[in-house]
N, C-alpha and C positions, 0 to 999 in steps of 0.2 A: 527342249529348248525353252519352252515357256516357264518351266519350273526354275531353271537357272536364272532367267530374267527376273522372276518374282523374288528369288532369294537375294539377288543383287540389289533390287529395289528395297527390300526389307532391311538389309544390312546398311545400305546408304542412309535410309530414313532414320534408322536407329542411331547411326553415328552423328547425323546432323542434329537430331533431337538431344543426344547426349551432350554435344558441344554447346548447343543453345541453352538447354535447361540446367546443365551441371557446371557450366563455365561462364558463359556470357551473362546470363540473367543474374546469377548470384553476385558476380563482380559489379554489375550495374546497380543492383539494389544496395549492396554494401557501399559503393561509391556515392550514390545519391544520399544515403543516410548520413554518411560522414560529412558530406558537403552541406546538406540542408539543416540537419540538427545533430551535430556531433555529440553533444552531451547526452541526449536521449539514446542515440545509437550505441553509445558506450555503456549504457546501463544506469545513467544518472548517479554516478558514484560520487560520494562526498569524501574528501581527503582531509586529514588533520594537518597541522602546521608542518609536520615532518614529511608529508607526502604519502603517508600510510592510509590506505582506504579504511574508512570507519563505518560507512553505511551506504545504502542506496535509497534515494528518495522514492523509489518505486516499491520498496518492500518494508513492511512494518517491522518494528523491533519492540522488545519488551522494555517498558519504562515503568517502574513501580514506586519510586520515592515520591514523597509529597511535592518536591520541587519540579516534578515533571507532569505533563499531561499524560494520562493513561491511554493506551491504545484499546482497540476492540479486543475482546478475548480471542484467542487463537486455538484452533484444533489441529494445527499443523505440527505434528511431532511433539516435541517438548516446548512448544510455543514459538512461532515464527521460524520454524525450521523449513527453509525453502526446498530441501530435498524431500520433504514429506507434505507438500502442499495439499490441502484438501479440507473439507468441512467434517463435522462430526458424523454426518449422515443420520442423526437422530430425528425421527419424525415428530410431528406435532402432538401425537398422543403418547410419546415416550415419557415415562415417569422420570427417567434420568435427566432428560432435557428440562422438564418442569422443575425438578429439584435444583439443577445447576443454575437455571435462570433465577429462581427464588433466592438462592444464596448470593448470586452476583448482585441482585437488586439490593439486598440488605448490606452487602459489603460496599457497594457504590454509595448508598445513602450515608453510611457511617463515615467513609473516607472523605466525603465532600460536605459533611455537616448538613445533610438534608433531613427534612421531617419525614416521618413514616408515611405521610400521604403524598409527598412530592413525586410526581411522575418521573420515571427514569427513561431516557431515550433507548429505543430497542438496540441501537448499535453499541450501547454501553454494556449490554448483558448477553448479546448473541454474537457468535463468530461470523465472519464473512465466508463466502463459499470457498475461497482459496485458503483462508486462514492467514493471509499475508498482507491484507489491506493496510496501507499506511494512513488512511483517512478516517476521521471520525466526523460526525455531524457537527454543525455549528452549535446547535443546542447542547450537545454533549460537552463541547469545549467550553461553552459559557458557564455550564454548571460546575466545571472543574476550575474555572478561572480564579475564584476567590481563594481556594486552597493553594494553588500554585503561587499566586501573588503574595499571600501571607508567608509561605515558605521561602520565597526569594526576596522578601522585603521590598516588593515593587508595588507601584500603584496599579489598581485594576485597569485604569484608563491606558496606561503605558503598555501593559501586557495585552490588552485588547487590540491596540494598534499593531503590535507585533503579530498577534494571532491573525489579524486581517491580511497581513502581508504573506502569510503562509496558508491562506485559504485559496483553494482552486475552485473556480466557478464551474457551472454545469458544462459538460462537453458540448462543443459547438454553440455554447450560449443558451441551449434549450434542453439538452438531454440530462436528466438526473438533477440532483441537488448539489449545492456547494458543499465542499468538504474541507476540513482542516487537515493538512498533512502534518501529523504530529512528529514525524521524523525530522522534517525541516524545522518545525517550531521548537522542539526540544533541543536540537543541535544549535539553533539560533540563540536560545536561552543560555546555553553553555559557551556561546561565542565561537562555535565551530562551523557555522553556516551563515552565509550572507545572502 
């Protein structure tokens, strides 16, 4: 008799937890997300004029022309491949990492007309842990600003004002540093993001 009672209790507990954890809770979280911040809950997708999705402001993209701000390097697949998110996993003593960073520093200086002694921000030459980060440091963006302004025939002051609109502050106002979301910024430069 005791065994049957325990089996009944176990089955009922499992059913109640199944309903609460697999039905009620997910529906509540989904509804709260849609109600409180629908854009973020839907992936922060940016659409073109025809309604076609062209980007997410949460995922980096490769921009390489002079008229765009360049993202951080990516080790995710063939660059910003969200199905292969991850870092290079190269350690600090890796010769491959050392060679890659050295080449990226040289390329960055050349692309942005910097002197051989100009310090280059770390985020300009190293990938993020996910390989998908859409943000670069403000210093990195400021070093690229003259190149982009020249390529677009814009004033640096006007471009800097737009850059500031696409800069996210530290989380909760205190955690981390401000970062420029270059997906937002580059799309805004092309008139595809407001």
